[in-house]
Every structure is written in C-alpha cells, then in structure tokens.
VOMAR-650778 format. One record per residue: residue in one letter; y, z, x of N, C-alpha, C in turn. Coordinates in Angstrom, 1 decimal, always signed. Layout:
REM residues N
   res       nY       nZ       nX      caY      caZ      caX       cY       cZ       cX
     A        Y        Z        X        Y        Z        X        Y        Z        X
...
REM end
This chain:
REM residues 65
   res       nY       nZ       nX      caY      caZ      caX       cY       cZ       cX
     M     -6.5     -5.8     +7.3     -7.7     -4.2     +6.8     -8.7     -5.0     +6.2
     G     -9.5     -5.0     +7.0    -11.2     -5.5     +5.7    -11.3     -4.8     +5.0
     R    -12.2     -5.5     +3.8    -12.2     -4.1     +2.8    -13.4     -3.3     +3.0
     H    -12.8     -2.2     +2.6    -13.3     -1.1     +2.5    -12.9     -0.3     +0.9
     G    -13.7     +0.6     +0.8    -13.4     +1.6     -0.2    -11.9     +2.6     -0.3
     A    -11.4     +2.8     -1.2    -10.1     +3.6     -1.2    -10.7     +4.6     -1.8
     G    -10.3     +6.3     -0.5    -11.0     +7.2     -1.0    -10.5     +8.3     -1.9
     A     -8.9     +7.7     -2.5     -8.2     +8.3     -3.7     -7.8     +7.1     -4.3
     P     -6.9     +6.9     -5.1     -6.1     +6.3     -5.7     -4.7     +5.9     -4.6
     L     -4.6     +4.4     -4.2     -3.6     +3.9     -3.6     -2.7     +2.8     -3.6
     L     -1.8     +3.3     -3.5     -0.4     +2.7     -4.6     +0.2     +1.8     -2.3
     F     +0.0     +0.0     -3.0     +0.2     -0.3     -1.3     +1.0     -1.4     -1.8
     A     +2.8     -0.9     -1.4     +4.2     -0.9     -1.5     +4.7     -2.1     -0.7
     L     +4.6     -3.7     +0.1     +4.9     -4.5     +0.4     +7.3     -4.4     +0.8
     T     +7.3     -3.9     +1.6     +8.6     -3.7     +2.1     +9.0     -4.5     +3.2
     T     +8.2     -5.9     +3.3     +8.8     -6.7     +4.1     +7.9     -7.9     +4.8
     G     +8.4     -9.6     +4.6     +7.3    -10.0     +4.6     +6.5    -10.1     +3.5
     S     +4.9    -11.0     +4.0     +3.9    -10.9     +2.9     +2.8    -11.0     +3.5
     A     +1.6    -11.0     +2.5     +0.3    -10.5     +2.3     -0.7    -11.0     +1.5
     T     -2.0    -11.0     +1.6     -3.0    -11.4     +0.7     -3.6    -10.4     +1.1
     V     -3.8     -9.8     -0.7     -4.8     -8.5     -1.3     -5.6     -9.0     -2.0
     T     -6.7     -7.9     -1.7     -7.8     -7.9     -2.8     -8.3     -7.3     -3.6
     G     -8.7     -7.2     -5.0     -9.6     -5.8     -5.1    -10.7     -6.0     -5.5
     A    -11.2     -5.3     -6.9    -12.6     -4.6     -6.4    -13.5     -6.2     -6.2
     D    -13.1     -7.2     -7.3    -13.8     -8.4     -7.7    -13.5     -9.8     -6.9
     G    -12.7     -9.2     -6.0    -12.7     -9.7     -4.7    -12.2    -11.2     -4.5
     T    -11.0    -11.4     -5.4    -10.0    -11.9     -5.6     -9.0    -11.9     -5.3
     S     -8.0    -13.4     -4.6     -7.3    -12.7     -3.7     -5.6    -13.0     -4.7
     A     -4.5    -12.7     -3.9     -3.2    -12.4     -4.8     -2.4    -12.2     -3.4
     D     -1.1    -13.6     -3.6     -0.7    -12.9     -2.2     +1.1    -12.4     -2.8
     I     +1.4    -10.6     -2.4     +2.5    -10.1     -2.7     +3.2    -10.8     -1.9
     T     +4.7    -10.7     -2.1     +5.3    -10.6     -1.3     +6.5     -8.9     -1.4
     A     +7.7     -8.8     -0.4     +8.3     -7.9     -0.8     +9.0     -7.5     -1.9
     G     +8.9     -5.9     -2.0     +9.6     -6.0     -3.4     +8.2     -5.5     -4.7
     Q     +7.0     -6.2     -3.9     +6.0     -6.0     -5.0     +5.1     -4.7     -4.4
     A     +3.9     -4.2     -5.4     +3.1     -3.6     -4.9     +1.9     -3.5     -6.2
     V     +0.3     -3.2     -5.3     -0.7     -2.8     -6.1     -1.1     -1.8     -5.9
     L     -1.8     -1.8     -6.7     -1.9     +0.1     -7.0     -3.7     -0.3     -7.3
     W     -4.4     +0.8     -6.1     -6.0     +0.2     -5.9     -6.4     +2.0     -6.9
     E     -7.3     +2.1     -7.7     -8.0     +2.9     -8.0     -8.9     +3.1     -7.1
     A     -9.4     +4.8     -7.0    -10.3     +5.6     -6.1    -11.5     +5.1     -6.1
     G    -12.5     +4.8     -5.1    -13.3     +3.6     -4.8    -13.3     +2.3     -5.0
     E    -12.3     +1.9     -5.3    -12.4     +0.7     -5.3    -11.8     -0.1     -4.5
     A    -12.8     -1.1     -3.6    -12.8     -2.2     -2.4    -11.7     -2.4     -2.6
     H    -11.1     -2.4     -1.4     -9.5     -3.6     -1.8     -9.6     -4.1     -0.1
     G     -8.8     -5.1     +0.0     -8.2     -5.3     +1.6     -6.9     -5.9     +1.7
     A     -6.3     -6.3     +2.7     -4.9     -6.8     +3.2     -5.5     -7.2     +3.9
     H     -4.4     -8.7     +4.3     -4.2     -9.3     +5.2     -3.1    -10.2     +5.2
     T     -2.3    -10.6     +6.7     -1.0    -11.4     +6.6     -1.4    -12.5     +7.6
     A     -0.7    -13.5     +7.4     -0.8    -14.2     +8.8     +0.6    -13.9     +9.5
     T     +1.8    -13.9     +9.1     +3.3    -14.0     +9.3     +4.1    -12.7     +9.8
     G     +2.8    -11.2     +9.0     +3.2     -9.7     +9.8     +4.0     -9.5     +7.9
     C     +4.0     -8.4     +8.0     +4.4     -7.4     +6.8     +4.6     -6.0     +7.3
     T     +5.8     -5.2     +7.0     +5.7     -3.8     +6.6     +5.6     -3.1     +5.2
     F     +4.7     -2.5     +5.3     +4.2     -1.9     +3.8     +4.4     -0.2     +4.0
     L     +4.7     +0.3     +2.3     +3.9     +1.7     +2.7     +3.3     +1.9     +1.4
     A     +2.7     +3.1     +2.2     +1.1     +3.5     +2.0     +1.1     +4.9     +0.8
     V     +0.9     +4.9     +0.2     +0.9     +6.5     -0.7     -0.2     +6.6     -1.6
     K     -1.0     +7.4     -0.9     -2.7     +7.8     -1.0     -2.7     +9.3     -2.3
     G     -3.3     +9.2     -2.6     -3.3    +10.7     -3.6     -3.2    +10.8     -5.2
     P     -3.4    +11.6     -6.0     -2.8    +11.1     -7.4     -2.0    +10.8     -7.6
     L     -1.5     +9.9     -8.4     +0.0     +9.5     -9.1     -0.1     +8.7    -10.1
     T     +1.0    +10.0    -10.8     +1.4     +9.2    -11.9     +2.9     +8.7    -11.6
     L     +2.4     +7.0    -12.4     +3.4     +6.1    -12.5     +4.3     +6.2    -13.6
     A     +5.6     +6.6    -13.8     +6.1     +6.1    -14.7     +6.7     +4.8    -15.0
REM end
C-alpha cells in the first residue's frame, strides 16, 4: 500500500510473513508475524512486502488494554 492518511485509528497486525511499515515521519520499520502497528487518525502511513504477508486491519475507535 502506498502512503495515505488513516481516516480513523488503525491497528495493522501481521499474522504471517513480513512487511516494512512507515509512520508519519516516513521512517521505515520491519515487522514480522505476531507484531502490530497502531496508526492514529489522520496519520500518514504505508506498508509493503517483498515476500508476501497476511494481516488483520482493525479500523475505528480502539481501546487497548
């Protein structure tokens, strides 16, 4: 996915494979299965993978405990 703004808080949880994600400042971070990223509403972000991945995206008001 190219960089775009989050319309609401977005939890991006990787279930298989690996991906490179970016946040508001454009800094890249590599994540693997079992890791997740939380982007705030309005935050520019992106994700891409060279080898494939499966993820779960949860969008909307979130309360993490």
